[in-house]
PyMOL Python script that loads the backbone (N, CA, C, O; Angstrom):
from pymol import cmd

cmd.read_pdbstr("""\
ATOM      1  N   UNK A   1       0.755  -1.314  -0.129  1.00  0.00           N
ATOM      2  CA  UNK A   1       0.060   0.059  -0.056  1.00  0.00           C
ATOM      3  C   UNK A   1       0.940   1.159  -0.098  1.00  0.00           C
ATOM      4  O   UNK A   1       2.012   1.272   0.496  1.00  0.00           O
ATOM      5  N   UNK A   2       0.304   2.083  -0.969  1.00  0.00           N
ATOM      6  CA  UNK A   2       1.036   3.472  -0.738  1.00  0.00           C
ATOM      7  C   UNK A   2       1.050   4.250   0.196  1.00  0.00           C
ATOM      8  O   UNK A   2       0.077   3.993   0.905  1.00  0.00           O
ATOM      9  N   UNK A   3       1.802   5.326   0.719  1.00  0.00           N
ATOM     10  CA  UNK A   3       1.684   5.967   1.982  1.00  0.00           C
ATOM     11  C   UNK A   3       0.913   7.131   1.504  1.00  0.00           C
ATOM     12  O   UNK A   3       0.912   7.156   0.273  1.00  0.00           O
ATOM     13  N   UNK A   4       0.258   8.101   2.038  1.00  0.00           N
ATOM     14  CA  UNK A   4      -0.822   9.236   1.605  1.00  0.00           C
ATOM     15  C   UNK A   4       0.433  10.479   1.165  1.00  0.00           C
ATOM     16  O   UNK A   4       0.072  11.350   0.374  1.00  0.00           O
ATOM     17  N   UNK A   5       1.816  10.515   1.676  1.00  0.00           N
ATOM     18  CA  UNK A   5       3.052  11.259   0.721  1.00  0.00           C
ATOM     19  C   UNK A   5       3.331  10.932  -0.316  1.00  0.00           C
ATOM     20  O   UNK A   5       3.861  11.720  -1.100  1.00  0.00           O
ATOM     21  N   UNK A   6       3.007   9.429  -0.694  1.00  0.00           N
ATOM     22  CA  UNK A   6       3.737   9.273  -1.853  1.00  0.00           C
ATOM     23  C   UNK A   6       3.435  10.076  -3.037  1.00  0.00           C
ATOM     24  O   UNK A   6       2.291  10.497  -3.210  1.00  0.00           O
ATOM     25  N   UNK A   7       4.519  10.357  -3.991  1.00  0.00           N
ATOM     26  CA  UNK A   7       4.374  11.633  -4.850  1.00  0.00           C
ATOM     27  C   UNK A   7       3.508  10.445  -5.994  1.00  0.00           C
ATOM     28  O   UNK A   7       2.817  11.053  -6.811  1.00  0.00           O
ATOM     29  N   UNK A   8       3.484   9.663  -6.071  1.00  0.00           N
ATOM     30  CA  UNK A   8       3.005   8.934  -7.272  1.00  0.00           C
ATOM     31  C   UNK A   8       1.402   8.822  -7.108  1.00  0.00           C
ATOM     32  O   UNK A   8       0.682   8.353  -7.990  1.00  0.00           O
ATOM     33  N   UNK A   9       0.916   9.327  -5.828  1.00  0.00           N
ATOM     34  CA  UNK A   9      -0.556   9.293  -5.641  1.00  0.00           C
ATOM     35  C   UNK A   9      -0.672  10.739  -6.696  1.00  0.00           C
ATOM     36  O   UNK A   9       0.225  11.551  -6.922  1.00  0.00           O
ATOM     37  N   UNK A  10      -1.978  10.734  -7.192  1.00  0.00           N
ATOM     38  CA  UNK A  10      -2.373  11.572  -8.039  1.00  0.00           C
ATOM     39  C   UNK A  10      -3.692  12.635  -6.955  1.00  0.00           C
ATOM     40  O   UNK A  10      -4.900  12.398  -6.925  1.00  0.00           O
ATOM     41  N   UNK A  11      -2.992  13.737  -6.205  1.00  0.00           N
ATOM     42  CA  UNK A  11      -3.753  14.423  -5.386  1.00  0.00           C
ATOM     43  C   UNK A  11      -5.074  14.913  -5.936  1.00  0.00           C
ATOM     44  O   UNK A  11      -5.230  15.258  -7.107  1.00  0.00           O
ATOM     45  N   UNK A  12      -6.213  14.921  -4.807  1.00  0.00           N
ATOM     46  CA  UNK A  12      -7.506  15.252  -5.767  1.00  0.00           C
ATOM     47  C   UNK A  12      -7.451  16.589  -6.307  1.00  0.00           C
ATOM     48  O   UNK A  12      -6.518  17.393  -6.310  1.00  0.00           O
ATOM     49  N   UNK A  13      -8.724  16.683  -6.801  1.00  0.00           N
ATOM     50  CA  UNK A  13      -8.913  18.195  -7.303  1.00  0.00           C
ATOM     51  C   UNK A  13     -10.137  18.691  -6.404  1.00  0.00           C
ATOM     52  O   UNK A  13     -10.687  17.939  -5.600  1.00  0.00           O
ATOM     53  N   UNK A  14     -10.466  19.833  -6.577  1.00  0.00           N
ATOM     54  CA  UNK A  14     -11.195  20.741  -5.342  1.00  0.00           C
ATOM     55  C   UNK A  14     -12.848  20.048  -5.809  1.00  0.00           C
ATOM     56  O   UNK A  14     -13.747  19.983  -4.971  1.00  0.00           O
ATOM     57  N   UNK A  15     -13.038  19.567  -7.268  1.00  0.00           N
ATOM     58  CA  UNK A  15     -14.111  19.023  -7.853  1.00  0.00           C
ATOM     59  C   UNK A  15     -14.076  17.519  -7.265  1.00  0.00           C
ATOM     60  O   UNK A  15     -15.142  17.091  -6.823  1.00  0.00           O
ATOM     61  N   UNK A  16     -12.881  16.640  -7.223  1.00  0.00           N
ATOM     62  CA  UNK A  16     -13.231  15.332  -6.749  1.00  0.00           C
ATOM     63  C   UNK A  16     -13.329  15.321  -4.972  1.00  0.00           C
ATOM     64  O   UNK A  16     -14.028  14.513  -4.361  1.00  0.00           O
ATOM     65  N   UNK A  17     -12.725  16.080  -4.499  1.00  0.00           N
ATOM     66  CA  UNK A  17     -12.834  16.281  -3.030  1.00  0.00           C
ATOM     67  C   UNK A  17     -14.294  16.530  -2.842  1.00  0.00           C
ATOM     68  O   UNK A  17     -14.877  15.880  -1.975  1.00  0.00           O
ATOM     69  N   UNK A  18     -14.989  17.459  -3.609  1.00  0.00           N
ATOM     70  CA  UNK A  18     -16.587  18.032  -3.139  1.00  0.00           C
ATOM     71  C   UNK A  18     -17.324  16.523  -3.690  1.00  0.00           C
ATOM     72  O   UNK A  18     -18.316  16.169  -3.052  1.00  0.00           O
ATOM     73  N   UNK A  19     -16.938  15.773  -4.670  1.00  0.00           N
ATOM     74  CA  UNK A  19     -17.584  14.959  -4.954  1.00  0.00           C
ATOM     75  C   UNK A  19     -17.476  13.613  -3.925  1.00  0.00           C
ATOM     76  O   UNK A  19     -18.481  12.964  -3.634  1.00  0.00           O
ATOM     77  N   UNK A  20     -16.269  13.318  -3.467  1.00  0.00           N
ATOM     78  CA  UNK A  20     -16.312  12.310  -2.295  1.00  0.00           C
ATOM     79  C   UNK A  20     -17.058  12.669  -1.218  1.00  0.00           C
ATOM     80  O   UNK A  20     -17.661  11.900  -0.469  1.00  0.00           O
ATOM     81  N   UNK A  21     -16.993  14.104  -1.142  1.00  0.00           N
ATOM     82  CA  UNK A  21     -17.450  14.797   0.530  1.00  0.00           C
ATOM     83  C   UNK A  21     -19.314  14.399   0.280  1.00  0.00           C
ATOM     84  O   UNK A  21     -19.994  13.739   1.067  1.00  0.00           O
ATOM     85  N   UNK A  22     -19.682  14.878  -0.719  1.00  0.00           N
ATOM     86  CA  UNK A  22     -21.106  14.305  -1.259  1.00  0.00           C
ATOM     87  C   UNK A  22     -21.552  12.718  -0.995  1.00  0.00           C
ATOM     88  O   UNK A  22     -22.556  12.282  -0.433  1.00  0.00           O
ATOM     89  N   UNK A  23     -20.588  12.118  -1.526  1.00  0.00           N
ATOM     90  CA  UNK A  23     -21.009  10.992  -1.878  1.00  0.00           C
ATOM     91  C   UNK A  23     -20.563  10.250  -0.356  1.00  0.00           C
ATOM     92  O   UNK A  23     -21.422   9.428  -0.036  1.00  0.00           O
ATOM     93  N   UNK A  24     -19.554  10.338   0.537  1.00  0.00           N
ATOM     94  CA  UNK A  24     -19.899   9.976   1.873  1.00  0.00           C
ATOM     95  C   UNK A  24     -21.326  10.876   3.021  1.00  0.00           C
ATOM     96  O   UNK A  24     -22.106  10.407   3.850  1.00  0.00           O
ATOM     97  N   UNK A  25     -21.120  12.142   2.565  1.00  0.00           N
ATOM     98  CA  UNK A  25     -22.345  12.925   3.770  1.00  0.00           C
ATOM     99  C   UNK A  25     -23.556  11.984   3.096  1.00  0.00           C
ATOM    100  O   UNK A  25     -24.357  11.607   3.952  1.00  0.00           O
ATOM    101  N   UNK A  26     -23.882  11.484   1.607  1.00  0.00           N
ATOM    102  CA  UNK A  26     -25.416  11.377   1.727  1.00  0.00           C
ATOM    103  C   UNK A  26     -25.444   9.708   2.450  1.00  0.00           C
ATOM    104  O   UNK A  26     -26.452   9.368   3.069  1.00  0.00           O
ATOM    105  N   UNK A  27     -24.315   8.787   2.312  1.00  0.00           N
ATOM    106  CA  UNK A  27     -24.033   7.733   3.242  1.00  0.00           C
ATOM    107  C   UNK A  27     -25.066   6.539   2.962  1.00  0.00           C
ATOM    108  O   UNK A  27     -26.078   6.676   2.276  1.00  0.00           O
ATOM    109  N   UNK A  28     -24.600   5.138   3.699  1.00  0.00           N
ATOM    110  CA  UNK A  28     -25.455   4.150   3.228  1.00  0.00           C
ATOM    111  C   UNK A  28     -26.901   3.976   2.685  1.00  0.00           C
ATOM    112  O   UNK A  28     -27.083   3.459   1.583  1.00  0.00           O
ATOM    113  N   UNK A  29     -27.920   4.405   3.455  1.00  0.00           N
ATOM    114  CA  UNK A  29     -28.952   4.648   3.729  1.00  0.00           C
ATOM    115  C   UNK A  29     -29.720   6.117   2.725  1.00  0.00           C
ATOM    116  O   UNK A  29     -30.891   6.489   2.646  1.00  0.00           O
ATOM    117  N   UNK A  30     -28.437   6.655   2.076  1.00  0.00           N
ATOM    118  CA  UNK A  30     -29.586   7.978   1.373  1.00  0.00           C
ATOM    119  C   UNK A  30     -30.283   8.786   1.795  1.00  0.00           C
ATOM    120  O   UNK A  30     -31.080   8.530   2.697  1.00  0.00           O
ATOM    121  N   UNK A  31     -30.174   9.884   1.294  1.00  0.00           N
ATOM    122  CA  UNK A  31     -31.117  11.076   2.185  1.00  0.00           C
ATOM    123  C   UNK A  31     -31.889  11.832   0.851  1.00  0.00           C
ATOM    124  O   UNK A  31     -31.762  11.712  -0.367  1.00  0.00           O
ATOM    125  N   UNK A  32     -32.791  12.708   1.774  1.00  0.00           N
ATOM    126  CA  UNK A  32     -33.312  13.729   0.443  1.00  0.00           C
ATOM    127  C   UNK A  32     -32.753  14.854   0.520  1.00  0.00           C
ATOM    128  O   UNK A  32     -31.973  14.940   1.468  1.00  0.00           O
ATOM    129  N   UNK A  33     -32.853  15.769  -0.126  1.00  0.00           N
ATOM    130  CA  UNK A  33     -32.186  17.119  -0.523  1.00  0.00           C
ATOM    131  C   UNK A  33     -31.759  17.629   0.579  1.00  0.00           C
ATOM    132  O   UNK A  33     -30.554  17.710   0.819  1.00  0.00           O
ATOM    133  N   UNK A  34     -32.804  18.096   1.503  1.00  0.00           N
ATOM    134  CA  UNK A  34     -32.768  18.817   2.474  1.00  0.00           C
ATOM    135  C   UNK A  34     -32.055  18.676   3.128  1.00  0.00           C
ATOM    136  O   UNK A  34     -31.264  19.585   3.381  1.00  0.00           O
ATOM    137  N   UNK A  35     -31.982  17.417   3.747  1.00  0.00           N
ATOM    138  CA  UNK A  35     -31.093  16.563   4.699  1.00  0.00           C
ATOM    139  C   UNK A  35     -29.673  16.350   4.180  1.00  0.00           C
ATOM    140  O   UNK A  35     -28.801  16.409   5.046  1.00  0.00           O
ATOM    141  N   UNK A  36     -29.254  16.098   2.843  1.00  0.00           N
ATOM    142  CA  UNK A  36     -28.047  16.265   2.414  1.00  0.00           C
ATOM    143  C   UNK A  36     -27.795  17.765   2.434  1.00  0.00           C
ATOM    144  O   UNK A  36     -26.600  18.057   2.397  1.00  0.00           O
ATOM    145  N   UNK A  37     -28.449  18.544   2.473  1.00  0.00           N
ATOM    146  CA  UNK A  37     -27.631  20.299   2.751  1.00  0.00           C
ATOM    147  C   UNK A  37     -27.149  20.242   4.084  1.00  0.00           C
ATOM    148  O   UNK A  37     -25.948  20.332   4.338  1.00  0.00           O
ATOM    149  N   UNK A  38     -28.217  20.064   5.134  1.00  0.00           N
ATOM    150  CA  UNK A  38     -27.677  20.530   6.217  1.00  0.00           C
ATOM    151  C   UNK A  38     -26.194  19.156   6.428  1.00  0.00           C
ATOM    152  O   UNK A  38     -25.119  19.576   6.858  1.00  0.00           O
ATOM    153  N   UNK A  39     -26.276  18.258   6.226  1.00  0.00           N
ATOM    154  CA  UNK A  39     -25.071  17.188   6.541  1.00  0.00           C
ATOM    155  C   UNK A  39     -23.791  18.137   5.545  1.00  0.00           C
ATOM    156  O   UNK A  39     -22.653  18.064   6.010  1.00  0.00           O
ATOM    157  N   UNK A  40     -23.925  18.804   4.521  1.00  0.00           N
ATOM    158  CA  UNK A  40     -23.464  19.387   4.077  1.00  0.00           C
ATOM    159  C   UNK A  40     -22.739  20.525   4.929  1.00  0.00           C
ATOM    160  O   UNK A  40     -21.605  20.937   4.685  1.00  0.00           O
ATOM    161  N   UNK A  41     -23.494  20.937   5.880  1.00  0.00           N
ATOM    162  CA  UNK A  41     -23.345  22.303   6.902  1.00  0.00           C
ATOM    163  C   UNK A  41     -23.925  23.170   5.720  1.00  0.00           C
ATOM    164  O   UNK A  41     -23.294  24.184   5.424  1.00  0.00           O
ATOM    165  N   UNK A  42     -24.791  22.938   5.191  1.00  0.00           N
ATOM    166  CA  UNK A  42     -26.245  24.305   4.566  1.00  0.00           C
ATOM    167  C   UNK A  42     -27.265  24.436   5.162  1.00  0.00           C
ATOM    168  O   UNK A  42     -27.663  23.551   5.919  1.00  0.00           O
ATOM    169  N   UNK A  43     -27.833  25.401   4.995  1.00  0.00           N
ATOM    170  CA  UNK A  43     -29.091  25.160   5.447  1.00  0.00           C
ATOM    171  C   UNK A  43     -30.286  24.579   4.410  1.00  0.00           C
ATOM    172  O   UNK A  43     -30.527  24.564   3.203  1.00  0.00           O
ATOM    173  N   UNK A  44     -30.735  24.220   5.377  1.00  0.00           N
ATOM    174  CA  UNK A  44     -32.039  23.220   4.421  1.00  0.00           C
ATOM    175  C   UNK A  44     -33.039  23.873   3.566  1.00  0.00           C
ATOM    176  O   UNK A  44     -33.911  23.305   2.908  1.00  0.00           O
ATOM    177  N   UNK A  45     -32.821  25.086   3.649  1.00  0.00           N
ATOM    178  CA  UNK A  45     -33.192  25.983   2.594  1.00  0.00           C
ATOM    179  C   UNK A  45     -32.917  25.803   1.169  1.00  0.00           C
ATOM    180  O   UNK A  45     -33.648  25.892   0.182  1.00  0.00           O
ATOM    181  N   UNK A  46     -31.402  25.464   1.343  1.00  0.00           N
ATOM    182  CA  UNK A  46     -31.211  25.737   0.100  1.00  0.00           C
ATOM    183  C   UNK A  46     -30.846  24.017  -0.594  1.00  0.00           C
ATOM    184  O   UNK A  46     -29.886  23.718  -1.305  1.00  0.00           O
ATOM    185  N   UNK A  47     -31.877  23.172  -0.141  1.00  0.00           N
ATOM    186  CA  UNK A  47     -32.240  21.664  -0.795  1.00  0.00           C
ATOM    187  C   UNK A  47     -32.777  21.545  -2.412  1.00  0.00           C
ATOM    188  O   UNK A  47     -32.652  20.549  -3.125  1.00  0.00           O
ATOM    189  N   UNK A  48     -33.485  22.999  -2.830  1.00  0.00           N
ATOM    190  CA  UNK A  48     -33.192  22.966  -4.445  1.00  0.00           C
ATOM    191  C   UNK A  48     -32.138  23.404  -5.343  1.00  0.00           C
ATOM    192  O   UNK A  48     -32.239  23.261  -6.561  1.00  0.00           O
ATOM    193  N   UNK A  49     -31.069  23.964  -4.748  1.00  0.00           N
ATOM    194  CA  UNK A  49     -29.907  24.173  -5.050  1.00  0.00           C
ATOM    195  C   UNK A  49     -29.089  23.097  -5.032  1.00  0.00           C
ATOM    196  O   UNK A  49     -28.333  22.705  -5.921  1.00  0.00           O
ATOM    197  N   UNK A  50     -29.267  22.700  -4.085  1.00  0.00           N
ATOM    198  CA  UNK A  50     -28.326  20.965  -3.653  1.00  0.00           C
ATOM    199  C   UNK A  50     -28.975  20.034  -4.728  1.00  0.00           C
ATOM    200  O   UNK A  50     -28.148  19.499  -5.467  1.00  0.00           O
ATOM    201  N   UNK A  51     -29.933  19.813  -4.904  1.00  0.00           N
ATOM    202  CA  UNK A  51     -31.301  18.920  -5.795  1.00  0.00           C
ATOM    203  C   UNK A  51     -30.399  19.262  -7.409  1.00  0.00           C
ATOM    204  O   UNK A  51     -30.269  18.414  -8.292  1.00  0.00           O
ATOM    205  N   UNK A  52     -29.866  20.675  -7.483  1.00  0.00           N
ATOM    206  CA  UNK A  52     -29.604  20.710  -8.850  1.00  0.00           C
ATOM    207  C   UNK A  52     -28.288  20.709  -8.943  1.00  0.00           C
ATOM    208  O   UNK A  52     -27.955  20.988 -10.095  1.00  0.00           O
ATOM    209  N   UNK A  53     -27.131  20.463  -8.038  1.00  0.00           N
ATOM    210  CA  UNK A  53     -25.939  20.237  -8.104  1.00  0.00           C
ATOM    211  C   UNK A  53     -25.527  18.632  -7.916  1.00  0.00           C
ATOM    212  O   UNK A  53     -24.475  18.040  -8.158  1.00  0.00           O
ATOM    213  N   UNK A  54     -26.866  18.159  -7.356  1.00  0.00           N
ATOM    214  CA  UNK A  54     -26.510  16.461  -7.257  1.00  0.00           C
ATOM    215  C   UNK A  54     -26.674  15.811  -8.881  1.00  0.00           C
ATOM    216  O   UNK A  54     -26.362  14.659  -9.183  1.00  0.00           O
ATOM    217  N   UNK A  55     -27.126  16.638  -9.641  1.00  0.00           N
ATOM    218  CA  UNK A  55     -27.559  16.371 -11.016  1.00  0.00           C
ATOM    219  C   UNK A  55     -26.685  15.861 -11.939  1.00  0.00           C
ATOM    220  O   UNK A  55     -26.969  14.948 -12.715  1.00  0.00           O
ATOM    221  N   UNK A  56     -25.565  16.458 -11.875  1.00  0.00           N
ATOM    222  CA  UNK A  56     -24.044  15.562 -12.824  1.00  0.00           C
ATOM    223  C   UNK A  56     -23.664  14.497 -12.130  1.00  0.00           C
ATOM    224  O   UNK A  56     -23.091  13.688 -12.861  1.00  0.00           O
ATOM    225  N   UNK A  57     -23.752  14.122 -10.903  1.00  0.00           N
ATOM    226  CA  UNK A  57     -23.480  12.875 -10.211  1.00  0.00           C
ATOM    227  C   UNK A  57     -24.265  11.979 -10.454  1.00  0.00           C
ATOM    228  O   UNK A  57     -23.816  10.841 -10.314  1.00  0.00           O
ATOM    229  N   UNK A  58     -25.787  12.133 -10.925  1.00  0.00           N
ATOM    230  CA  UNK A  58     -26.483  11.220 -11.099  1.00  0.00           C
ATOM    231  C   UNK A  58     -26.355  11.035 -12.817  1.00  0.00           C
ATOM    232  O   UNK A  58     -26.716   9.993 -13.364  1.00  0.00           O
ATOM    233  N   UNK A  59     -25.763  12.256 -13.609  1.00  0.00           N
ATOM    234  CA  UNK A  59     -25.732  11.476 -15.044  1.00  0.00           C
ATOM    235  C   UNK A  59     -24.493  10.616 -15.344  1.00  0.00           C
ATOM    236  O   UNK A  59     -24.395   9.721 -16.184  1.00  0.00           O
ATOM    237  N   UNK A  60     -23.539  11.087 -14.457  1.00  0.00           N
ATOM    238  CA  UNK A  60     -22.313   9.935 -14.354  1.00  0.00           C
ATOM    239  C   UNK A  60     -22.306   8.634 -13.692  1.00  0.00           C
ATOM    240  O   UNK A  60     -21.333   7.896 -13.848  1.00  0.00           O
ATOM    241  N   UNK A  61     -23.457   8.221 -12.850  1.00  0.00           N
ATOM    242  CA  UNK A  61     -23.677   6.773 -12.363  1.00  0.00           C
ATOM    243  C   UNK A  61     -23.210   6.916 -10.966  1.00  0.00           C
ATOM    244  O   UNK A  61     -22.968   5.963 -10.226  1.00  0.00           O
ATOM    245  N   UNK A  62     -23.131   7.790 -10.746  1.00  0.00           N
ATOM    246  CA  UNK A  62     -22.313   8.185  -8.528  1.00  0.00           C
ATOM    247  C   UNK A  62     -23.605   7.947  -7.903  1.00  0.00           C
ATOM    248  O   UNK A  62     -23.638   7.024  -7.089  1.00  0.00           O
ATOM    249  N   UNK A  63     -24.974   8.776  -8.181  1.00  0.00           N
ATOM    250  CA  UNK A  63     -26.193   8.954  -7.855  1.00  0.00           C
ATOM    251  C   UNK A  63     -27.293   8.248  -8.509  1.00  0.00           C
ATOM    252  O   UNK A  63     -27.384   7.910  -9.689  1.00  0.00           O
ATOM    253  N   UNK A  64     -28.290   8.049  -7.335  1.00  0.00           N
ATOM    254  CA  UNK A  64     -29.483   7.816  -8.270  1.00  0.00           C
ATOM    255  C   UNK A  64     -30.471   8.121  -7.821  1.00  0.00           C
ATOM    256  O   UNK A  64     -30.480   7.256  -6.945  1.00  0.00           O
ATOM    257  N   UNK A  65     -31.452   8.699  -7.653  1.00  0.00           N
ATOM    258  CA  UNK A  65     -32.826   9.055  -7.230  1.00  0.00           C
ATOM    259  C   UNK A  65     -33.703   8.194  -7.136  1.00  0.00           C
ATOM    260  O   UNK A  65     -34.209   7.692  -8.140  1.00  0.00           O
ATOM    261  N   UNK A  66     -34.121   7.791  -5.650  1.00  0.00           N
ATOM    262  CA  UNK A  66     -34.966   6.756  -5.310  1.00  0.00           C
ATOM    263  C   UNK A  66     -35.878   7.161  -3.882  1.00  0.00           C
ATOM    264  O   UNK A  66     -35.526   7.402  -2.728  1.00  0.00           O
ATOM    265  N   UNK A  67     -37.195   7.109  -4.546  1.00  0.00           N
ATOM    266  CA  UNK A  67     -38.096   7.679  -3.641  1.00  0.00           C
ATOM    267  C   UNK A  67     -38.165   8.936  -3.030  1.00  0.00           C
ATOM    268  O   UNK A  67     -38.644   9.142  -1.914  1.00  0.00           O
ATOM    269  N   UNK A  68     -37.494  10.087  -4.062  1.00  0.00           N
ATOM    270  CA  UNK A  68     -37.422  11.387  -3.373  1.00  0.00           C
ATOM    271  C   UNK A  68     -36.382  11.057  -2.709  1.00  0.00           C
ATOM    272  O   UNK A  68     -36.744  11.180  -1.539  1.00  0.00           O
ATOM    273  N   UNK A  69     -34.984  10.607  -2.715  1.00  0.00           N
ATOM    274  CA  UNK A  69     -34.003  10.450  -2.003  1.00  0.00           C
ATOM    275  C   UNK A  69     -33.182  10.443  -3.029  1.00  0.00           C
ATOM    276  O   UNK A  69     -33.479  10.098  -4.173  1.00  0.00           O
ATOM    277  N   UNK A  70     -31.735  10.966  -2.504  1.00  0.00           N
ATOM    278  CA  UNK A  70     -30.436  10.107  -3.280  1.00  0.00           C
ATOM    279  C   UNK A  70     -30.084   9.031  -2.408  1.00  0.00           C
ATOM    280  O   UNK A  70     -30.191   8.736  -1.218  1.00  0.00           O
ATOM    281  N   UNK A  71     -29.501   8.437  -3.747  1.00  0.00           N
ATOM    282  CA  UNK A  71     -28.431   7.097  -2.735  1.00  0.00           C
ATOM    283  C   UNK A  71     -27.025   6.932  -3.907  1.00  0.00           C
ATOM    284  O   UNK A  71     -26.758   6.959  -5.108  1.00  0.00           O
ATOM    285  N   UNK A  72     -26.606   6.807  -2.970  1.00  0.00           N
ATOM    286  CA  UNK A  72     -25.138   6.230  -3.869  1.00  0.00           C
ATOM    287  C   UNK A  72     -25.188   4.816  -4.625  1.00  0.00           C
ATOM    288  O   UNK A  72     -25.159   3.865  -3.845  1.00  0.00           O
ATOM    289  N   UNK A  73     -25.229   4.614  -5.455  1.00  0.00           N
ATOM    290  CA  UNK A  73     -25.094   3.601  -6.597  1.00  0.00           C
ATOM    291  C   UNK A  73     -23.641   2.698  -6.071  1.00  0.00           C
ATOM    292  O   UNK A  73     -22.766   3.038  -5.275  1.00  0.00           O
ATOM    293  N   UNK A  74     -23.790   1.523  -6.812  1.00  0.00           N
ATOM    294  CA  UNK A  74     -22.630   0.342  -6.399  1.00  0.00           C
ATOM    295  C   UNK A  74     -21.420   1.150  -7.454  1.00  0.00           C
ATOM    296  O   UNK A  74     -20.296   0.681  -7.278  1.00  0.00           O
ATOM    297  N   UNK A  75     -21.473   2.043  -8.287  1.00  0.00           N
ATOM    298  CA  UNK A  75     -20.236   2.514  -8.894  1.00  0.00           C
ATOM    299  C   UNK A  75     -19.719   3.776  -7.996  1.00  0.00           C
ATOM    300  O   UNK A  75     -18.564   4.200  -8.015  1.00  0.00           O
ATOM    301  N   UNK A  76     -20.948   4.374  -7.087  1.00  0.00           N
ATOM    302  CA  UNK A  76     -20.377   5.478  -6.410  1.00  0.00           C
ATOM    303  C   UNK A  76     -19.782   4.784  -5.414  1.00  0.00           C
ATOM    304  O   UNK A  76     -18.574   5.020  -5.389  1.00  0.00           O
ATOM    305  N   UNK A  77     -20.186   3.919  -4.470  1.00  0.00           N
ATOM    306  CA  UNK A  77     -19.572   3.316  -3.178  1.00  0.00           C
ATOM    307  C   UNK A  77     -18.366   2.658  -3.576  1.00  0.00           C
ATOM    308  O   UNK A  77     -17.531   2.752  -2.676  1.00  0.00           O
ATOM    309  N   UNK A  78     -17.898   1.952  -4.690  1.00  0.00           N
ATOM    310  CA  UNK A  78     -16.761   1.479  -5.459  1.00  0.00           C
ATOM    311  C   UNK A  78     -15.657   2.488  -5.468  1.00  0.00           C
ATOM    312  O   UNK A  78     -14.496   2.300  -5.104  1.00  0.00           O
ATOM    313  N   UNK A  79     -16.405   4.034  -6.129  1.00  0.00           N
ATOM    314  CA  UNK A  79     -15.548   4.721  -6.192  1.00  0.00           C
ATOM    315  C   UNK A  79     -14.629   5.824  -5.073  1.00  0.00           C
ATOM    316  O   UNK A  79     -13.568   6.440  -5.172  1.00  0.00           O
ATOM    317  N   UNK A  80     -15.712   5.672  -3.969  1.00  0.00           N
ATOM    318  CA  UNK A  80     -15.531   6.303  -3.103  1.00  0.00           C
ATOM    319  C   UNK A  80     -14.502   5.610  -1.923  1.00  0.00           C
ATOM    320  O   UNK A  80     -13.702   6.125  -1.142  1.00  0.00           O
ATOM    321  N   UNK A  81     -14.782   4.632  -2.095  1.00  0.00           N
ATOM    322  CA  UNK A  81     -14.116   3.218  -1.024  1.00  0.00           C
ATOM    323  C   UNK A  81     -12.267   2.838  -1.983  1.00  0.00           C
ATOM    324  O   UNK A  81     -11.288   2.338  -1.429  1.00  0.00           O
ATOM    325  N   UNK A  82     -12.353   3.263  -3.389  1.00  0.00           N
ATOM    326  CA  UNK A  82     -11.185   2.950  -3.698  1.00  0.00           C
ATOM    327  C   UNK A  82     -10.084   3.962  -3.565  1.00  0.00           C
ATOM    328  O   UNK A  82      -8.872   3.852  -3.379  1.00  0.00           O
ATOM    329  N   UNK A  83     -10.996   5.111  -3.739  1.00  0.00           N
ATOM    330  CA  UNK A  83     -10.268   6.560  -3.990  1.00  0.00           C
ATOM    331  C   UNK A  83      -9.774   7.093  -2.728  1.00  0.00           C
ATOM    332  O   UNK A  83      -8.733   7.749  -2.779  1.00  0.00           O
ATOM    333  N   UNK A  84     -10.492   6.878  -1.318  1.00  0.00           N
ATOM    334  CA  UNK A  84      -9.857   7.145  -0.272  1.00  0.00           C
ATOM    335  C   UNK A  84      -8.904   6.261   0.227  1.00  0.00           C
ATOM    336  O   UNK A  84      -8.173   6.588   1.161  1.00  0.00           O
ATOM    337  N   UNK A  85      -8.835   4.939  -0.428  1.00  0.00           N
ATOM    338  CA  UNK A  85      -8.001   4.199   0.253  1.00  0.00           C
ATOM    339  C   UNK A  85      -6.785   4.219  -0.795  1.00  0.00           C
ATOM    340  O   UNK A  85      -5.941   3.333  -0.657  1.00  0.00           O
ATOM    341  N   UNK A  86      -6.592   5.319  -2.015  1.00  0.00           N
ATOM    342  CA  UNK A  86      -5.528   5.203  -2.478  1.00  0.00           C
ATOM    343  C   UNK A  86      -5.053   6.222  -1.685  1.00  0.00           C
ATOM    344  O   UNK A  86      -3.992   5.966  -1.116  1.00  0.00           O
ATOM    345  N   UNK A  87      -5.707   7.687  -1.416  1.00  0.00           N
ATOM    346  CA  UNK A  87      -5.225   8.419  -0.533  1.00  0.00           C
ATOM    347  C   UNK A  87      -4.826   8.225   0.620  1.00  0.00           C
ATOM    348  O   UNK A  87      -4.220   9.212   1.039  1.00  0.00           O
ATOM    349  N   UNK A  88      -4.903   7.137   1.568  1.00  0.00           N
ATOM    350  CA  UNK A  88      -4.693   6.670   3.157  1.00  0.00           C
ATOM    351  C   UNK A  88      -5.667   7.101   3.676  1.00  0.00           C
ATOM    352  O   UNK A  88      -5.479   7.426   4.848  1.00  0.00           O
ATOM    353  N   UNK A  89      -6.960   7.296   3.187  1.00  0.00           N
ATOM    354  CA  UNK A  89      -7.844   8.018   4.019  1.00  0.00           C
ATOM    355  C   UNK A  89      -9.189   6.722   4.484  1.00  0.00           C
ATOM    356  O   UNK A  89     -10.174   7.099   5.120  1.00  0.00           O
ATOM    357  N   UNK A  90      -9.050   5.437   4.120  1.00  0.00           N
ATOM    358  CA  UNK A  90     -10.094   4.411   4.332  1.00  0.00           C
ATOM    359  C   UNK A  90      -9.372   3.612   5.636  1.00  0.00           C
ATOM    360  O   UNK A  90      -9.931   2.644   6.152  1.00  0.00           O
TER     361      UNK A  90
END
""", "prot")
cmd.dss("prot")
cmd.show_as("cartoon", "prot")
cmd.util.cbc("prot")
cmd.orient("prot")
């Protein structure tokens, strides 16, 4: 296993960090957008804006909408787990 300070590890971009934080915040059971906003440290009143921002993650297959909730897909779970392990954060 590579060390977190190993120069061969590609450090994440801001966008990737945001994506990883969102996948982690949604958690294994999923959540509604208002709840996600709060988990991300935002006001629940920003639920609509958060939902718009999640659309890209749905399009690329990291999230899905299930019964009005966002849920992390199997692909999303694998990406989160793998990338955190690469970074020595798992």
